[in-house]
C-alpha positions as CSV (number, residue, x, y, z in Angstrom):
1,M,-35.4,18.5,37.6
2,K,-31.8,17.5,37.9
3,T,-32.8,13.8,37.7
4,S,-34.6,14.2,34.4
5,R,-31.6,16.1,32.9
6,A,-29.3,13.3,34.0
7,I,-31.6,10.7,32.6
8,F,-31.8,12.7,29.3
9,A,-28.0,13.0,29.1
10,L,-27.6,9.3,29.7
11,L,-30.1,8.5,27.0
12,A,-28.6,10.9,24.5
13,G,-25.2,9.4,25.1
14,A,-26.5,5.8,24.6
15,I,-28.2,6.8,21.4
16,A,-25.0,8.5,20.1
17,L,-22.9,5.4,20.9
18,G,-25.4,3.2,19.1
19,L,-25.5,5.4,16.0
20,G,-21.7,5.5,16.0
21,A,-21.6,1.7,15.9
22,C,-24.1,1.6,13.1
23,Q,-22.0,4.1,11.1
24,Q,-18.9,2.0,11.6
25,D,-20.8,-1.1,10.3
26,L,-22.0,0.9,7.3
27,K,-18.5,2.2,6.7
28,M,-17.1,-1.3,6.4
29,A,-20.0,-2.5,4.3
30,N,-19.0,0.3,1.9
31,G,-15.4,-0.7,1.9
32,G,-14.4,1.4,4.9
33,G,-15.3,4.6,3.1
34,L,-12.9,3.9,0.3
35,P,-13.6,5.6,-3.0
36,S,-15.7,3.5,-5.4
37,R,-12.8,3.4,-7.8
38,D,-10.7,1.6,-5.2
39,L,-13.5,-0.8,-4.4
40,R,-14.0,-1.6,-8.1
41,D,-10.3,-2.0,-8.7
42,C,-10.0,-4.4,-5.8
43,A,-12.9,-6.5,-6.9
44,V,-11.7,-6.6,-10.5
45,S,-8.3,-7.8,-9.4
46,G,-9.8,-10.6,-7.3
47,G,-9.4,-9.0,-3.9
48,T,-11.8,-8.4,-1.1
49,I,-12.0,-5.4,1.3
50,E,-11.2,-6.5,4.9
51,A,-10.6,-4.6,8.1
52,R,-7.0,-5.4,9.2
53,G,-4.7,-4.4,12.0
54,K,-5.4,-2.9,15.4
55,L,-7.2,0.0,13.8
56,G,-9.3,-2.1,11.5
57,T,-8.0,-0.3,8.5
58,P,-9.8,-1.3,5.3
59,V,-7.4,-2.9,2.8
60,C,-7.7,-4.8,-0.5
61,V,-6.7,-8.4,0.3
62,H,-5.5,-10.9,-2.3
63,P,-5.3,-14.5,-1.0
64,Y,-2.4,-16.7,-2.2
65,A,-3.3,-20.2,-3.6
66,D,-0.3,-21.8,-1.8
67,A,-1.2,-20.4,1.7
68,G,0.2,-22.6,4.4
69,K,2.4,-24.7,2.2
70,S,5.8,-25.6,3.7
71,C,8.7,-23.6,2.4
72,S,12.3,-22.8,3.0
73,G,12.4,-19.4,1.2
74,K,10.5,-17.0,-1.0
75,K,11.2,-19.0,-4.2
76,D,8.8,-21.6,-2.8
77,C,5.8,-19.2,-2.4
78,L,3.7,-16.8,-4.4
79,G,4.1,-14.4,-1.4
80,R,6.7,-14.6,1.4
81,C,7.9,-17.6,3.3
82,I,7.3,-16.9,6.9
83,V,7.1,-18.2,10.5
84,T,4.5,-16.6,12.7
85,G,3.9,-16.3,16.4
86,E,4.2,-14.1,19.4
87,R,7.2,-11.8,19.2
88,A,9.0,-13.5,22.1
89,A,8.5,-17.0,20.6
90,L,9.8,-16.2,17.1
91,P,13.2,-17.6,16.2
92,R,16.4,-15.5,16.3
93,P,17.8,-14.3,13.0
94,G,19.9,-17.1,11.4
95,Q,18.1,-19.8,13.4
96,P,17.1,-22.8,11.2
97,V,13.3,-23.0,10.8
98,A,10.5,-24.6,8.7
99,G,8.4,-21.8,7.2
100,H,5.0,-21.7,5.6
101,C,3.7,-19.5,2.7
102,E,1.8,-16.5,3.9
103,P,-1.9,-16.5,3.4
104,D,-2.4,-13.2,1.6
105,N,-0.7,-9.9,0.6
106,K,-1.8,-8.0,3.7
107,L,-0.2,-9.8,6.6
108,F,-0.5,-8.2,10.1
109,G,0.8,-9.5,13.4
110,C,4.3,-10.8,14.3
111,F,6.3,-12.9,11.9
112,A,9.8,-13.5,10.5
113,E,10.6,-14.1,6.9
114,V,12.4,-17.3,6.1
115,E,15.2,-17.5,3.5
116,G,17.4,-20.6,2.9
117,G,15.6,-22.4,5.7
118,K,16.7,-19.7,8.3
119,A,14.8,-17.0,10.0
120,K,15.4,-13.3,9.2
121,A,14.7,-10.6,11.7
122,A,11.2,-10.6,13.2
123,V,8.7,-7.8,12.7
124,C,5.3,-7.0,14.1
125,V,2.8,-5.1,11.9
126,D,-0.1,-3.5,13.6
C-alpha cells in the first residue's frame, strides 16, 4: 500500500514538472505573457520578444544595424559604444580601450561603456 502511494506521488510530481515546462514554453511563444498590445507594439516597431537575463524576462528587442562596429564613443554608434567580458577582465575606468557598438537595445551581462576611447565604470546587468 505504501509502495503504490509513493509511486503515485512520484508520477504526480513528474507530470506536474512536465506540465510546468510546457506552460513556460507556451508563455514565451505568447511573448512571455505580455499583453497583446505590447506584442503588437513591439512587432510594429521592428522588435522581437526575447527572453533575456538570468530570469528569462521577456523584453522587446531592437537590433542595431551597426552592431559590432569598432568605436571610440557613443557618437560612433546607434546605441552605446561598449567593451564586454567577465567583470574581472573589464578595463578600469579611464583605461584606453577599443570598443564596439552594442548589438541591440536590451544588453545584459557585464560591460563598460566607452567614451573618448576610454572605459567608463563597468556594470553587470542580470
